[in-house]
N, C-alpha and C positions, 0 to 999 in steps of 0.2 A: 581565480582557477578555473581552466578548462569543466564547465559541467557536464562533459564526456566522463570525466574523473573521476574517481570515490573520494571520501573520507572514509579513512577505519580509522578503529579503533580496540587497542589490544589489552586488556582489563585483565592485571597477573604479567605484567610483561616481563619481567626478573625469573620469570621458573624458567627449565629447560625448554616447556614446552611454547610459554607466551615468546619468551628469548626468541623463539624457532621460527613463530610466525612472524613478529618483526623483523627476523630475519628473510624471508621470504616477499614481505609485503616490501621492503625497502628497493627491492629493485626490481618492483612490479609495475606495467609500464600504465597500467591500469588505476593504481591508486595515487590521488592529487595531492592528500593528507593523509598525515598518521599519527596518530598520539598512544601513548601506554601509558596504563597507573601502575601503583603500587604503594599500597596507604604506609609502608614503614620508609619509605623513601621521596618521597614528595618534597620536590622541586631539588632533586639532583638531577646531574647529566644519569641517561643508561646507559651507556658508555662503564662507566664506573661498577654498575654492578656486573656488565657482561661487556671486557673489553674486548673481546671479537667482533664486537659490530661497531661498524666506523659510521657514528651517527651523531647528532647534536642534537637529539631526542632528549627532554625535559621530564623525566617523569612526574605525571599527575594525579591528581587521587579522584575518586570513580564518589560520582554522582548519578544515580539512575533517571533525576528529576531531569538532567541539566544536560544530559546526551542530545550533541546535534553532531551527528553523523549519518553515511548510511548503512554502516554495518559493524557491529561489536564482534570481535570474537570473547569470547569469555573460557578463561582459561585459569579460573581459579579450582579449587576442591569440591570432591561435590557436598552437596548441598547451597555453595553460594546462588547456582543460577537459577533454580529453582524460586527462592526467594526473589529475586529482580528481574525474571522476564517477564511478567506479566507490565511492570513499567514501560520495560524495555521494548516491547512489542508496539505501544502506542506511537512509540518516538523513529523505531528502527528498523533493520530486519539483523536478524541473531547466527552466529554459529556458535552450538557450545559445544567445550571440548570434554567438560567431563560426562560421567554419567547419568546426570538427572533425567533426562527426557529421552533417553535409550531404550528403557522396557517400557512396552505400553500398557501393561498392567500395574497401577501404581501403586497397589498393595503387593507388589514384591519386594518393595524398594526397603521395609520393615523386617525384613526376610535376610533380604543379600545386604543391604545397608545402614542398619540400625537405624532409620530414623525412618517416620511417613512423609509422604511426598507434599510437601509446601500448597502445593497446583495442581492437584489432580486432572480437574475438570479444565485445562487450558484452553484455549481458545484465542487463535486458529493451531489446529496438533502440528504438536512437531513431524515432520517428519527423518526418519534413517537417511544418514546421508554415504551409503555407499556406491559410488556410482555406478560402477561393474555390474553388479547387481540389482540394484534401485532401477526405480522407476527416473530417468533426468528431467522429466519435465514435468514434476511432483516435486524434485529438489528445488527448479526452476521457478516455479510459485513460490515454494515456500516464505515465511514470515523466521520460522525457528528450526534450523535443520542441528539434529542430533548425532553429532560426530562419532563416529562408531570407535571401541575402544583395540591399544593396539593387536593385541594377543589373537579378538575378534574379528579383527582385518583380515589377518595372519588366516584362518583357521577356517573363516567364512568364502573366502576367496578358492583355496582348496578344496572345500565340502560343497558349495550351493549346486555348482555344475554338475554334481555327480548326483547330490540328492533327487535334482530334478528334471535327472535325464532317468531316474530307476533304477540307478545299479547298485547303492549302497543296501545289503544285506545282513544287518545289526545294527551294535553302538559303534562308534567310531571313538577311540581312547585318542586322546590329543595330547601329547608329551611336548611341551613347550618349555623355551628356553627366553631370556630376556636378558640386558646389560641394565646393569646398577640403576640407567638413569631414567628407567622407568617407573624408581620409586620416586621421582619430583625430589628436584634441587634442596626443597627445606628437611630431608630427613635429616637429623640430628644424631638418630640408634645408633651404635658400634656396629650392630649388625651391616649397614650398609656401606661403612667403611673399605677402603679399597684393604688397608693393611688385615680387615677382619676374612673379608671374602677371597683374597690371593690363593691362587694356589688350591682352590675347592667350588666345590659348585655347592648349590642345594634347594631341595624343592620345597614351596608352603603353600598353602590354602587349598589340601588335599583334600580336605572334608567337603569342599565347597567352595572355589575361589565366585567372586562375584562379578566374574565376566561369565561363568556357566551361563545364566537362565537367559544372556544378550546372545550365543549362542547358538541356544536351544531354541529361541524367538524367530531367530532371521531362516534357521535349519530347519526347522517341522522335525527334530528329531533329538530325541535323550544323547549326552554323548558323554564320555569319561573327561575329563579338561585337568590336567597337570601341570603349572607352571612350575620355572623355577631360577633361580636368579644364578647370573654368574657373573664372574670377575671381569668384561668391560665395559666399557661407554654405553651402546647404541649398539641397538638390533634386535630382531627378532628371529630366529628358528623353531619352527613348527614341525615335530617330526608325527605324521597324521597316520594310526593304524586303523585300516578298515574293512571289514567285510567286505566281500563285493557278491553279484552274485556267479553261479557257476557258470567259466568258458568265457568270463573276460578277461582282457591280459591288461597290461600298461601303457598298450597302443592306443586301449579303447580307453582308456581317463584322458591319454595327451590329446587323444580325437574329442573328446567331449569340450576339454577344457577349450582346444580351438578355437572350437567350435561357440563357446560364450564369451572367449576374450579377442574373437576377430574386430581386426582395428580398434581396440583397446589398448592404450596408446601407456599403460602403466602398468601392465603388467605382462610378464613373461615366460614362457615356459618350453622350458630346455628340454629339447628333445634326445638327449644325451648326459650322463655326469648329475654328480649334484651340488646345488650350490651352498658358496658361505654368506655369510651374514656381511660380507666385506664388499660383495659384490651388489650391494644395493645401496651401500655408507650413502647419507648426501643425498642421495635419489628420494624420488617419490615412487619407484616402482617394486614390487612384489614379482620374485622369479620362485615358481615353479618348476617342480619336476615328482617323478613316478616313477617305482618299482611295484612289478606284482610278484607275489609267493604262491606259484601253481600248488605246492605243497599243502599249506597253510592255508586257502585261499585268501591270503590278505594284503592287500596294493598296500605298502608304504608312500603318501606323499609329505614329502620338502616342500614348505612355505616358507622363503623369508622374507623380510622387507629391516627398512627402520624402522625403530621404534617412534622417534620424534619427527619423523618425514612423514611418509606413508601409514604409519599410526599414527597422528594426530595433526600436525600443523601440516602437511605436504596435503594431507585429506583435507583439514579444513579449507584451504586455500583451493584445492580444487574445486568443493563445492560454493565455495563463493562464486569462482570463475560462473557456475551455472547456475547458481541463483539469479546474478546479472549480465544473465547472456553472451561473455566472451567465452573464448577460444578455452575447450578444457584445460592445457596444457600451458594459459599463462601461467607465467612468474613461476615455472616447476623444469624438474627437468628429469629422462627417465636415467641419467648417464650416472654411472656411480662416482666414489671416488678412492684411488686406488694409489700405492699402498695404503 
């Protein structure tokens, strides 16, 4: 194999997020060898579980002591990565798509996730991987990147530039909706069936969703966050009501966004109108729009993205690109799929 090409492993390759990472890496010109794991389907072709993937990959078991690749994508449930990261980091570099390393204060995990952190003093320290708002040089040097949550990515891309510019004058209220794929592929509860969801919508996690501390950590101020589940497959639509300093307009919001995201390939600032989740479907793009209500002093921000791409797998590949010095857009697209 060409030594300039990477060997990659996707742990949890049959889930929605893991299979999306596989889909992107199969066409990534810098990936020379790709493997995927599934504990329940070891030895079976990946295409049996994921028939939309035209690949001959055969699913393997995961043994952190035998990993011999350049990068591992951990696409398992919360709690898995923190058990295996210390051993993996001795052998390879890691992008973790769970929440295990997103919070810098390990004492928050029992409060928000219901378990103690298994390696609170991990060294080297994880780097939070939101490229448009973080330090790309730090991501580039990282051994372990914590991939942000989908709701969090949509919320932070809208809010952080305004916070940094001193425009926010109060507590932002984040009213966010997700397609049901955000719950994962293994959910068997009836509440996640289309027959149960179709024709309605519902809020959940009202008293304190676990993405709240992640948003507040990166934003640097309290927020009121309420997620909702809608009967479509994929997409995040965040409608955010933000008190602004007196005298500002929606053009001030857009100008602040434009300054932050000048040259950013995966953020689009709409000059007029408001986006649908379908505009970002299948892409690694976040689309932003704003309107200001002078009567109430509130700006309404709209942020949409594909929860499985920019909200998960695409952002993970974007982080991998930075970690290995590739072009940030390698293997990714800003173009959506329509209709």
